[in-house]
Structure formats: C-alpha cells, structure tokens
N, C-alpha and C positions, 0 to 999 in steps of 0.2 A: 186364472191359472198363474199368472205372474205374481199376484199378491200372495198366493199360497206358497210359492217357491221362496219368496222373501221371508214369509213367516217361518217356514221350516229352517231356512238358513239362520235366522235370528235365534230360533230355539236351540239349534245346534251350537251356535256361538256362546249363548248364555250357559249351556251345559258345560261346554269346554272350559269356560273361564271361571265357573263357580262350582260345578258339580264334581268334576274330576279331581281337583286338589283335595276336596273334602273326602272323597271316596278313597283316594290313595294315601291320605295322611295317616301315618302310623302313630298311634298314641304312644307318647313317651312315658314309659312306666319305670319307676325306680326298681332296680333289681337288688334284692337283699341277698347278701352272701352269708352263709352260716358262720364264716370266720370273722365277720364284722364285729368290732367292739362298739360300745356306746360312743366313744370318741370318734370313730370312723363314721358312724351314722350321722352324728352331729356335724362333722366336717363336711359331709356331702350335702347337708342342708343349710349351710351358711347362707344367710340372706333370705331364708324361708321361715315360715311360721311352723313351730313344733309344739307339742304338748309333752312336758317332762314330768314323769311320775317319780316322786322321791320316796326314800325308805319310810318316812313318817306318814305316808299316805297323801301328802299334799300334791296337787297337780298344778304346775305352773306352765303357762303358755305365752309365747312371744316369739320374736324373730331372733334366730341364732346370729349374733353379731360377730363374735370372735371366740375361737377355741384355743385355750392354752394347754399347757402340759397337765395341769391339775384342775383347772376350772373352765367353765363356759360362761360367756357373757351373753345374757338374753336381754335384748332391748325391746322397747315398746310392748310391755307386758299387756296381755289381753285384759281389757277392762280397767287398766291402770296405765293409760297412755304416757303419762309423764314419769313413769318409773322404769328402772332397769333392775336386773338381778345378776349376781355372780353366784354360780352354783358349783359346789365341789363335785367333780365327776364321780367320786366314790359314793356319793349320796344318791345317785341316780339309779333307779331300778328298771326304768323303761322309758321309751320315747315313742310317741304317736306322731305320725306325719301324714301329709297328703301324698298318697302313692300314685294315683292316677292323674295324668296331666302334669307330672313332674317335669320341669325343664332343667336341664343341666347347665 
C-alpha cells in the first residue's frame, strides 16, 4: 500500500513537471497581416532563415541579416555557407518562411 502511494505521487509529480507545460504551451505562430509589405515580412524575420523568390524565377535562401531601405542582406546562403547576398527589395516577388514554431 505504501509503495503504491509513493508510485502514484511520483507519477503525479512527473506529470506536473513535464506534462502540464507541454499541454499548456501555446504554439507561437507568425501572424500575417494583409497590409504587410515584403520589407515588413523580412524585418520580422531578421535572424531567421527565409526563402526569397526573385522576379527572374531564382530562389535564394539564407538568414536575414540586415534590412535596409532598398536592399536586404542575406547571410549564410543555403548550400553556399561562405557566401552572402544583397538583394534589391524591388526584385523580390515572394518570401517563404517557417510559420509554425516562430519565435519573436
């Protein structure tokens, strides 16, 4: 009887310390606003990896390092770790990004 009580208490403690935070954790999802420009989306993803689609059909992926008034600096290009790119914002037609698990 005493052993069963200890086992139940241990199970409750394990659930409290591991199960509840997982169940209560709300997934942090990026909220897109219809008024967002390409620059706003890139600014919100500074330090994150994105896939940028250009007018000529080329797709470039890497980490958004810095956003300027007319250009964006992409560092650590995917598959080309020693290269960076500076892209004219007017040449960008789309941005793909990880939406689930996004951390602000």
